[in-house]
C-alpha positions in Angstrom: 9.1 3.1 5.1 7.4 -0.2 5.8 5.2 -1.7 3.1 1.9 -2.9 4.5 1.1 -6.3 3.0 -2.1 -6.9 5.0 -4.5 -6.3 2.0 -4.3 -7.8 -1.5 -6.3 -6.7 -4.5 -8.2 -9.6 -6.0 -10.3 -7.8 -8.6 -9.9 -4.6 -10.6 -12.1 -3.1 -13.3 -12.1 0.2 -15.1 -9.8 3.2 -15.6 -11.9 6.3 -15.0 -14.7 4.5 -13.1 -12.7 2.1 -10.9 -14.1 -0.8 -9.0 -11.8 -3.1 -7.0 -12.1 -5.9 -4.4 -9.6 -6.0 -1.6 -9.1 -8.8 0.8 -7.7 -8.5 4.4 -5.2 -11.4 4.6 -5.6 -11.6 8.4 -9.4 -11.8 8.6 -10.4 -12.8 5.1 -13.0 -10.0 4.9 -13.6 -8.7 1.4 -14.0 -4.9 0.8 -15.4 -3.1 -2.3 -13.6 0.0 -3.4 -15.2 2.4 -6.0 -13.8 5.6 -7.4 -15.3 7.9 -9.9 -13.9 11.4 -10.6 -12.9 13.1 -7.4 -15.0 10.8 -5.2 -14.2 7.3 -3.7 -15.7 4.9 -1.2 -14.8 1.7 0.6 -17.2 -0.7 2.2 -17.5 -4.3 3.4 -18.7 -6.6 0.6 -21.9 -8.4 1.8 -23.5 -11.6 0.7 -27.2 -12.1 0.1 -27.9 -12.5 3.8 -26.2 -9.3 4.8 -23.1 -11.0 6.2 -19.5 -10.1 5.2 -18.0 -12.1 2.4 -15.0 -14.0 3.8 -12.3 -15.6 1.7 -10.6 -18.6 3.4 -7.0 -17.8 4.2 -5.6 -20.9 2.5 -7.0 -19.7 -0.9 -5.2 -16.4 -0.8 -1.9 -15.9 -2.7 0.9 -14.8 -0.3 
């Protein structure tokens, strides 16, 4: 089975109430993941202007 290395976790907080930030290494787009109990959600992380937060590729660890 191939391991997908496209996304990296850049932030993690909590054990039961989990909040994480994942970055797409190809596009640099940041995603917010939140899980609590049996529910979970994933969404694009937006800045104050409503645009996606993008991390420059040269700053990502490979």
